[in-house]
LUMFI-492290 format. One record per residue (C-alpha): residue number from 1; residue in three letters; x, y, z. Coordinates in Angstrom, 3 decimals. Layout:
LUMFI-492290
+-----+---------+----------+----------+----------+
: num : residuo :       xx :       yy :       zz :
+-----+---------+----------+----------+----------+
: NUM :     ALA :        X :        Y :        Z :
...
+-----+---------+----------+----------+----------+
This chain:
LUMFI-492290
+-----+---------+----------+----------+----------+
: num : residuo :       xx :       yy :       zz :
+-----+---------+----------+----------+----------+
:   1 :     UNK :   82.685 :   13.741 :   61.918 :
:   2 :     UNK :   80.805 :   10.411 :   61.827 :
:   3 :     UNK :   78.076 :   11.871 :   64.044 :
:   4 :     UNK :   77.536 :   15.136 :   62.169 :
:   5 :     UNK :   78.594 :   14.342 :   58.601 :
:   6 :     UNK :   80.594 :   17.583 :   58.636 :
:   7 :     UNK :   83.714 :   17.135 :   56.526 :
:   8 :     UNK :   85.238 :   20.271 :   58.028 :
:   9 :     UNK :   86.238 :   18.229 :   61.072 :
:  10 :     UNK :   90.028 :   17.850 :   61.011 :
:  11 :     UNK :   91.391 :   14.936 :   63.078 :
:  12 :     UNK :   94.975 :   15.399 :   64.268 :
:  13 :     UNK :   97.432 :   13.195 :   66.149 :
:  14 :     UNK :  100.633 :   14.240 :   67.880 :
:  15 :     UNK :  101.889 :   10.676 :   68.299 :
:  16 :     UNK :  105.071 :   11.299 :   66.294 :
:  17 :     UNK :  106.057 :   14.600 :   67.844 :
:  18 :     UNK :  108.758 :   14.892 :   70.472 :
:  19 :     UNK :  108.261 :   18.254 :   72.166 :
:  20 :     UNK :  105.428 :   20.623 :   72.941 :
:  21 :     UNK :  106.862 :   22.985 :   70.322 :
:  22 :     UNK :  106.652 :   20.319 :   67.613 :
:  23 :     UNK :  103.074 :   19.517 :   68.733 :
:  24 :     UNK :  102.162 :   23.194 :   68.458 :
:  25 :     UNK :  103.797 :   23.460 :   65.048 :
:  26 :     UNK :  101.990 :   20.365 :   63.749 :
:  27 :     UNK :   98.578 :   21.675 :   64.812 :
:  28 :     UNK :   99.074 :   25.126 :   63.324 :
:  29 :     UNK :  100.534 :   23.885 :   60.050 :
:  30 :     UNK :   97.702 :   21.357 :   59.683 :
:  31 :     UNK :   94.983 :   23.942 :   60.360 :
:  32 :     UNK :   96.545 :   26.391 :   57.903 :
:  33 :     UNK :   96.935 :   23.716 :   55.241 :
:  34 :     UNK :   93.311 :   22.607 :   55.634 :
:  35 :     UNK :   91.535 :   25.951 :   56.139 :
:  36 :     UNK :   93.956 :   28.603 :   54.867 :
:  37 :     UNK :   94.501 :   32.113 :   56.282 :
:  38 :     UNK :   92.900 :   35.517 :   55.795 :
:  39 :     UNK :   94.580 :   38.604 :   54.332 :
:  40 :     UNK :   96.168 :   39.215 :   57.734 :
:  41 :     UNK :   97.756 :   35.765 :   57.688 :
:  42 :     UNK :   95.426 :   34.476 :   60.413 :
:  43 :     UNK :   93.675 :   31.089 :   60.339 :
:  44 :     UNK :   89.901 :   30.983 :   60.890 :
:  45 :     UNK :   88.387 :   30.652 :   64.357 :
:  46 :     UNK :   87.734 :   27.008 :   65.201 :
:  47 :     UNK :   86.173 :   24.830 :   67.880 :
:  48 :     UNK :   88.739 :   22.407 :   69.288 :
:  49 :     UNK :   88.290 :   19.026 :   70.979 :
:  50 :     UNK :   91.394 :   17.739 :   72.733 :
:  51 :     UNK :   91.889 :   14.375 :   74.418 :
:  52 :     UNK :   94.459 :   14.128 :   77.231 :
:  53 :     UNK :   97.640 :   15.977 :   76.193 :
:  54 :     UNK :   95.750 :   17.287 :   73.146 :
:  55 :     UNK :   93.940 :   19.820 :   75.309 :
:  56 :     UNK :   97.250 :   21.279 :   76.487 :
:  57 :     UNK :   98.570 :   21.357 :   72.929 :
:  58 :     UNK :   95.487 :   23.335 :   71.846 :
:  59 :     UNK :   96.020 :   25.855 :   74.645 :
:  60 :     UNK :   99.673 :   26.193 :   73.663 :
:  61 :     UNK :   98.833 :   26.635 :   69.973 :
:  62 :     UNK :   96.654 :   29.612 :   70.951 :
:  63 :     UNK :   99.705 :   31.311 :   72.526 :
:  64 :     UNK :  103.049 :   32.545 :   71.196 :
:  65 :     UNK :  105.763 :   29.883 :   71.514 :
:  66 :     UNK :  108.038 :   29.878 :   74.560 :
:  67 :     UNK :  110.997 :   32.083 :   73.516 :
:  68 :     UNK :  113.621 :   29.795 :   75.057 :
:  69 :     UNK :  112.313 :   26.754 :   73.160 :
:  70 :     UNK :  111.069 :   28.184 :   69.871 :
:  71 :     UNK :  112.754 :   28.045 :   66.484 :
:  72 :     UNK :  112.483 :   30.809 :   63.881 :
:  73 :     UNK :  109.778 :   28.758 :   62.173 :
:  74 :     UNK :  107.729 :   28.672 :   65.374 :
:  75 :     UNK :  107.903 :   32.440 :   65.666 :
:  76 :     UNK :  106.665 :   32.887 :   62.095 :
:  77 :     UNK :  103.483 :   30.898 :   62.646 :
:  78 :     UNK :  100.264 :   32.633 :   63.736 :
:  79 :     UNK :   98.449 :   31.505 :   66.856 :
:  80 :     UNK :   95.404 :   29.236 :   66.853 :
:  81 :     UNK :   92.124 :   31.144 :   67.111 :
:  82 :     UNK :   89.947 :   29.064 :   69.425 :
:  83 :     UNK :   86.214 :   29.720 :   69.583 :
:  84 :     UNK :   85.526 :   26.996 :   72.177 :
:  85 :     UNK :   87.819 :   24.396 :   73.687 :
:  86 :     UNK :   86.483 :   21.009 :   74.780 :
:  87 :     UNK :   88.937 :   18.837 :   76.699 :
:  88 :     UNK :   88.587 :   15.201 :   77.718 :
:  89 :     UNK :   90.787 :   13.904 :   80.555 :
:  90 :     UNK :   93.326 :   16.673 :   79.921 :
:  91 :     UNK :   95.969 :   17.265 :   82.645 :
:  92 :     UNK :   95.371 :   21.016 :   82.935 :
:  93 :     UNK :   96.948 :   20.960 :   86.404 :
:  94 :     UNK :   99.468 :   18.255 :   85.607 :
:  95 :     UNK :   99.215 :   14.497 :   85.298 :
:  96 :     UNK :   99.653 :   12.554 :   88.526 :
:  97 :     UNK :  101.731 :    9.866 :   86.740 :
:  98 :     UNK :  103.948 :   12.359 :   84.882 :
:  99 :     UNK :  106.656 :   12.467 :   87.631 :
: 100 :     UNK :  107.356 :    8.788 :   86.941 :
: 101 :     UNK :  109.997 :    8.050 :   84.242 :
: 102 :     UNK :  110.449 :    8.026 :   81.244 :
: 103 :     UNK :  111.986 :   11.474 :   81.020 :
: 104 :     UNK :  110.380 :   12.310 :   77.680 :
: 105 :     UNK :  110.167 :   16.063 :   77.094 :
: 106 :     UNK :  106.408 :   15.969 :   76.659 :
: 107 :     UNK :  105.957 :   13.955 :   79.869 :
: 108 :     UNK :  108.173 :   16.360 :   81.809 :
: 109 :     UNK :  106.059 :   19.243 :   80.485 :
: 110 :     UNK :  102.943 :   17.665 :   81.998 :
: 111 :     UNK :  104.327 :   17.329 :   85.505 :
: 112 :     UNK :  102.454 :   19.366 :   88.130 :
: 113 :     UNK :  104.146 :   22.742 :   88.532 :
: 114 :     UNK :  106.225 :   22.380 :   85.357 :
: 115 :     UNK :  107.595 :   25.360 :   83.493 :
: 116 :     UNK :  105.347 :   24.507 :   80.559 :
: 117 :     UNK :  102.136 :   24.420 :   82.622 :
: 118 :     UNK :  103.189 :   27.635 :   84.341 :
: 119 :     UNK :  103.563 :   29.248 :   80.915 :
: 120 :     UNK :  100.068 :   28.136 :   79.904 :
: 121 :     UNK :   98.647 :   29.541 :   83.134 :
: 122 :     UNK :  100.374 :   32.929 :   82.949 :
: 123 :     UNK :  100.840 :   33.785 :   79.252 :
: 124 :     UNK :   98.222 :   35.636 :   77.278 :
: 125 :     UNK :   95.789 :   38.355 :   78.253 :
: 126 :     UNK :   95.638 :   39.413 :   81.895 :
: 127 :     UNK :   92.423 :   38.665 :   83.723 :
: 128 :     UNK :   90.737 :   41.603 :   85.474 :
: 129 :     UNK :   91.112 :   41.925 :   89.213 :
: 130 :     UNK :   88.902 :   39.334 :   90.853 :
: 131 :     UNK :   88.576 :   38.003 :   94.356 :
: 132 :     UNK :   89.167 :   34.444 :   93.113 :
: 133 :     UNK :   91.787 :   34.562 :   90.308 :
: 134 :     UNK :   91.579 :   30.792 :   89.764 :
: 135 :     UNK :   87.813 :   30.816 :   89.308 :
: 136 :     UNK :   86.437 :   29.403 :   86.076 :
: 137 :     UNK :   85.218 :   32.791 :   84.844 :
: 138 :     UNK :   88.587 :   34.440 :   85.468 :
: 139 :     UNK :   90.433 :   31.661 :   83.648 :
: 140 :     UNK :   88.173 :   31.981 :   80.609 :
: 141 :     UNK :   88.563 :   35.763 :   80.544 :
: 142 :     UNK :   92.349 :   35.428 :   80.582 :
: 143 :     UNK :   92.396 :   32.760 :   77.895 :
: 144 :     UNK :   89.897 :   34.562 :   75.697 :
: 145 :     UNK :   87.753 :   31.482 :   75.001 :
: 146 :     UNK :   85.490 :   29.162 :   77.021 :
: 147 :     UNK :   86.625 :   25.716 :   78.152 :
: 148 :     UNK :   84.300 :   22.762 :   78.687 :
: 149 :     UNK :   86.298 :   20.111 :   80.546 :
: 150 :     UNK :   85.375 :   16.445 :   80.928 :
: 151 :     UNK :   86.997 :   14.000 :   83.328 :
: 152 :     UNK :   86.682 :   10.434 :   84.541 :
: 153 :     UNK :   86.909 :    9.227 :   88.116 :
: 154 :     UNK :   89.033 :    7.479 :   88.964 :
: 155 :     UNK :   91.696 :    8.519 :   86.451 :
: 156 :     UNK :   94.976 :    6.947 :   87.544 :
: 157 :     UNK :   96.986 :    8.726 :   84.831 :
: 158 :     UNK :   95.778 :   12.325 :   85.063 :
: 159 :     UNK :   93.607 :   12.476 :   88.174 :
: 160 :     UNK :   90.028 :   13.689 :   87.864 :
: 161 :     UNK :   90.657 :   16.939 :   89.759 :
: 162 :     UNK :   93.474 :   17.842 :   87.351 :
: 163 :     UNK :   91.194 :   17.604 :   84.304 :
: 164 :     UNK :   90.078 :   21.221 :   84.691 :
: 165 :     UNK :   92.080 :   24.485 :   84.540 :
: 166 :     UNK :   90.086 :   26.160 :   87.300 :
: 167 :     UNK :   88.700 :   25.512 :   90.752 :
: 168 :     UNK :   85.507 :   24.193 :   89.151 :
: 169 :     UNK :   85.335 :   20.393 :   88.734 :
: 170 :     UNK :   85.119 :   18.891 :   85.254 :
: 171 :     UNK :   81.995 :   17.264 :   83.923 :
: 172 :     UNK :   82.874 :   13.826 :   85.220 :
: 173 :     UNK :   81.754 :   10.261 :   84.572 :
: 174 :     UNK :   82.403 :    6.910 :   86.181 :
: 175 :     UNK :   84.362 :    4.556 :   83.894 :
: 176 :     UNK :   82.872 :    1.333 :   82.491 :
: 177 :     UNK :   82.773 :   -1.585 :   84.917 :
: 178 :     UNK :   85.384 :   -3.419 :   82.840 :
: 179 :     UNK :   88.199 :   -1.353 :   81.357 :
: 180 :     UNK :   91.975 :   -1.568 :   81.175 :
: 181 :     UNK :   92.285 :    2.186 :   81.672 :
: 182 :     UNK :   89.605 :    4.631 :   82.836 :
: 183 :     UNK :   91.682 :    7.408 :   81.260 :
: 184 :     UNK :   91.667 :    5.834 :   77.797 :
: 185 :     UNK :   88.020 :    4.781 :   78.107 :
: 186 :     UNK :   86.981 :    8.453 :   78.342 :
: 187 :     UNK :   88.126 :    8.992 :   74.757 :
: 188 :     UNK :   85.302 :    6.887 :   73.297 :
: 189 :     UNK :   82.729 :    7.095 :   76.060 :
: 190 :     UNK :   79.319 :    7.625 :   74.398 :
: 191 :     UNK :   78.150 :    9.835 :   77.272 :
: 192 :     UNK :   81.007 :   12.279 :   76.737 :
: 193 :     UNK :   80.588 :   12.121 :   72.965 :
: 194 :     UNK :   76.852 :   12.822 :   73.131 :
: 195 :     UNK :   77.202 :   15.816 :   75.439 :
: 196 :     UNK :   80.113 :   17.204 :   73.481 :
: 197 :     UNK :   78.372 :   16.888 :   70.105 :
: 198 :     UNK :   75.231 :   18.565 :   71.418 :
: 199 :     UNK :   77.323 :   21.489 :   72.613 :
: 200 :     UNK :   79.195 :   21.688 :   69.306 :
: 201 :     UNK :   75.948 :   22.008 :   67.348 :
: 202 :     UNK :   74.503 :   24.471 :   69.890 :
: 203 :     UNK :   71.812 :   22.148 :   71.232 :
: 204 :     UNK :   70.930 :   21.752 :   74.941 :
: 205 :     UNK :   73.600 :   19.497 :   76.478 :
: 206 :     UNK :   73.044 :   16.495 :   78.712 :
: 207 :     UNK :   75.146 :   17.963 :   81.519 :
: 208 :     UNK :   74.446 :   20.984 :   83.671 :
: 209 :     UNK :   76.619 :   23.975 :   84.531 :
: 210 :     UNK :   78.280 :   24.155 :   86.953 :
: 211 :     UNK :   79.294 :   20.474 :   87.070 :
: 212 :     UNK :   78.539 :   18.318 :   90.081 :
: 213 :     UNK :   81.303 :   18.096 :   92.712 :
: 214 :     UNK :   83.763 :   15.237 :   92.348 :
: 215 :     UNK :   83.142 :   12.289 :   94.694 :
: 216 :     UNK :   85.421 :   11.943 :   97.719 :
+-----+---------+----------+----------+----------+
């Protein structure tokens, strides 16, 4: 919002939520409160930028809630209509530190192979038959919206290779020479911000597609 002057940008935090369902609910209620719904009860289509767990929350908000975890209120909410999803250091394939305690419900959900991640990877529209079902194109077809993923290497919390939902690497950067956490540094990295903003306003980005391979 500071870069574009666009007051339609809605910043959201899930710091005080305690499950993926409550995260999903918070996002949807906030979007509806800010932008309203149409005569079908659907919120407008939006571009979404998600940092870390926020990218998973956005993907979940675009799906129906998990039946075994949802309340009646969850079932009454519409789904998020994503035009484009931009994720920064998001554990699409699970966070490498998530298996370590604490046993918080949101941390458990981000463990590689978790029921929650499996739901994100299988719910929604079916992709057409392809020779490589985990390819980037097939993932985007199934989700119904494009994903631009950014990562940092090394990322000791998520893992750079996990910052993408497909077999294509993320757009990755090296962290600053001095940082307490490469993962956290990605949130305010000016290189990521510049590329992301250019894409949001439909200008030529700084990065190229497909991204460069991750370093060994």
